[in-house]
N, C-alpha and C positions, 0 to 999 in steps of 0.2 A: 147385932147390926145397928147401927145409931139410927134417927129417924135423918137427920144430916148427911148421911153418907150419901154419895152419886147411885150407890144401888137401891137405897130406900127410895129414890125418884124415880124407878122402871116400873113399868106397869106393871100389873099384878095377873097373875095365872091363879086362879084359885080352883082347888080341886074337891070332889064331893067325900062327903062323910067315910073316912076309913080307907078313903084312896091313897094314903100316904104310906100306907103299913108296907110295900116294895120299896119305896124311898129309902125308910127307916133301915130294910134288909139290906141297901148296898145299888139296888137295881138303879141306873142312869137315866132310865127313858119315863116319859110322861105317855100315855096313851091316850087318843082323844074320848074314849069313856069314862077314862077316870078325871077329866076337868068337868068343873060345875058350871055347865054353859048358859044357866040360869044367871049368872052372877059376873061371868066371865064370857063373851062372846066372839068365838075363835078366830072368826073370819075378819074381825076387828086388826086383826096381828099381821104384820107382814113377815115372809119367809124368812128367817135369820134374826131375827130381830129379837132381843135380849131381853129376860121379862125375870121379874121374882116368882117363885112357886111360892106359895101360901097353901096351908092346910085350909080345912072348912072353916076353922075356928080364926085365922088368920096368922098362924103360927107361920113365920118364915121358915122354909124348907132347903131355901137354894137358891142359885140363881141356874138360867138355863136359855138357851136358845130355841126357838118355838117356830115351827111348823105347821101352820092351822090346815094346810091342805094335806096333811100327813095321819097315816095311824100312828105311827108315833108324833106325836102332837108338840112335844118337847124333848132335849137331850139336855141333862143337866152337867154343869161344870165343878170342879173341884176347888170352886175359889167363891169367898164371899166379895172378893172386889171384883169392879169392874175389868173386866181382861182390856190389856194392852198389846200391841205387838211384841213388846218384851217378855209377856206373860209366856206369848206362842212360842216365842224363838226358844225361851227357856225350855219348856215341855218337849220341841224338837230335838232340842241339843240333848236332853238327856234321855231321850227314847233311842237316839242314834246311839251314842255311848253305852247303854247297856245291852242293845241290841248286837251290837256289830264290837264292840271293844269287850265287855264283859260277857259276851255271848250267852247272853238269857233268852231263854225263848220268848216270842209273846206276847203268851200268855201272863208270865211273869212281870215285863213290864208293863203290861194293863192294868193290875194289879194296882204295881209301885206309882201308877200316874193317875188310876181312878179315872180308867176309859176303857174302851174296846178294845178289842184285838184290831178291829179294821182302823183305829183310830192310830194306833200305833204305828201300823203299818203304812198310813199315811204320813204322818210325822217322819219316819224314816224315810219314804220315798224323796218327801219335800226335801229331806236335810239332804241326802245323797246328790240331787242336782243342785242344790246350793253352795255344796262342796267342790262340785266337778266344777259349775261356773267360777268361783274362787280357784279353783289350779289352772283351770285355763287362761284366767286375767293373769296370775304368776307368771306362766309361760310367755305372754305377749311380751 
């Protein structure tokens, strides 16, 4: 990630020493007890704010959405680019195709998209609603 990229301008969420191990193992959540509150005051963030997650030595670990009032204080994203509507639409489309067309279980789709099963289910539900609205618009 270059220092001039939009992601480099995001606020930082720093972890305590050795608290990045779970993220390196593929986990997608940062728990509040893993955050170095001496360097990163959780209450300063707004729920849903996009942040850079940094190890204790300032090594960038990824981007995440933060929730300062939850035990799960951040949820990691599978991208280094600041997500936009097209990024979300593509992920929703992939989830719908893999689940409904390819008949993959939600667990496999979650692995491919590097997210949780609940996120896959949410993406699929959103895609189905949009598809129904699209079909209704074509009938009119």
